[in-house]
C-alpha positions in Angstrom: -18.1 10.5 -2.8 -15.5 9.4 -5.4 -13.9 6.0 -5.5 -10.6 5.8 -3.6 -7.6 3.9 -4.8 -6.7 1.1 -2.5 -3.0 1.2 -3.5 -0.4 3.8 -2.4 2.8 3.4 -4.3 6.2 4.2 -2.9 8.0 3.9 -6.2 6.8 4.2 -9.8 3.5 2.5 -10.6 4.9 0.7 -13.6 7.6 -1.0 -11.4 10.6 0.5 -13.2 13.6 1.7 -11.2 16.8 3.5 -12.4 19.7 1.3 -11.1 23.3 1.4 -12.2 22.6 3.8 -15.1 19.8 1.8 -16.6 16.1 1.1 -16.2 15.3 -2.2 -14.5 11.9 -3.8 -13.7 11.8 -4.2 -10.0 8.0 -4.4 -9.6 5.5 -2.2 -8.0 5.8 -1.5 -4.3 3.9 0.4 -1.6 1.0 0.0 0.7 -2.5 -1.4 0.1 -5.8 -1.1 2.0 -7.7 -4.4 2.3 -10.5 -5.8 4.4 -9.2 -7.3 7.6 -9.1 -11.1 7.5 -10.4 -11.4 11.1 -13.3 -9.0 10.8 -15.1 -8.1 7.5 -16.2 -4.8 8.9 -12.6 -3.6 9.6 -9.7 -2.9 7.3 -5.9 -3.4 7.4 -2.8 -1.9 5.7 -0.4 -4.3 4.1 3.0 -3.6 2.5 3.3 -5.1 -1.0 6.1 -5.6 -3.5 6.8 -8.0 -6.4 7.2 -11.0 -4.0 3.9 -10.6 -2.1 2.2 -8.8 0.8 2.9 -8.6 4.6 0.7 -6.9 7.2 2.0 -3.5 8.4 2.6 -3.3 12.1 -0.3 -1.4 13.8 -2.3 -1.5 10.6 -5.0 -4.0 11.5 -8.5 -3.5 12.9 -8.9 0.0 11.5 -11.9 1.7 10.0 -11.7 2.3 6.2 -11.0 6.0 6.7 -8.2 5.3 9.3 -6.7 2.7 7.0 -6.6 5.1 4.0 -5.2 7.9 6.2 -2.4 5.5 7.6 -1.4 4.4 4.0 -1.4 8.0 2.8 0.9 9.0 5.8 3.3 6.1 5.1 3.9 7.3 1.5 4.0 11.0 2.5 0.9 12.2 0.9 -0.3 14.3 3.8 
């Protein structure tokens, strides 16, 4: 099995956005799969951007496969 990426970007991976007819660094953003802080055997989906991370509603206590499936759905990859 190949290694999966734990980050699912909703914008450009380099963090650049085209705003007001120019390129501006806004930081990377998207969803990330991490181990759940309450149970090391479970995983969670968090929303990340340049300012930090916040847990995604309904994205805690998942199996690793379910967490990756949720993150992929959130960015429209399936």
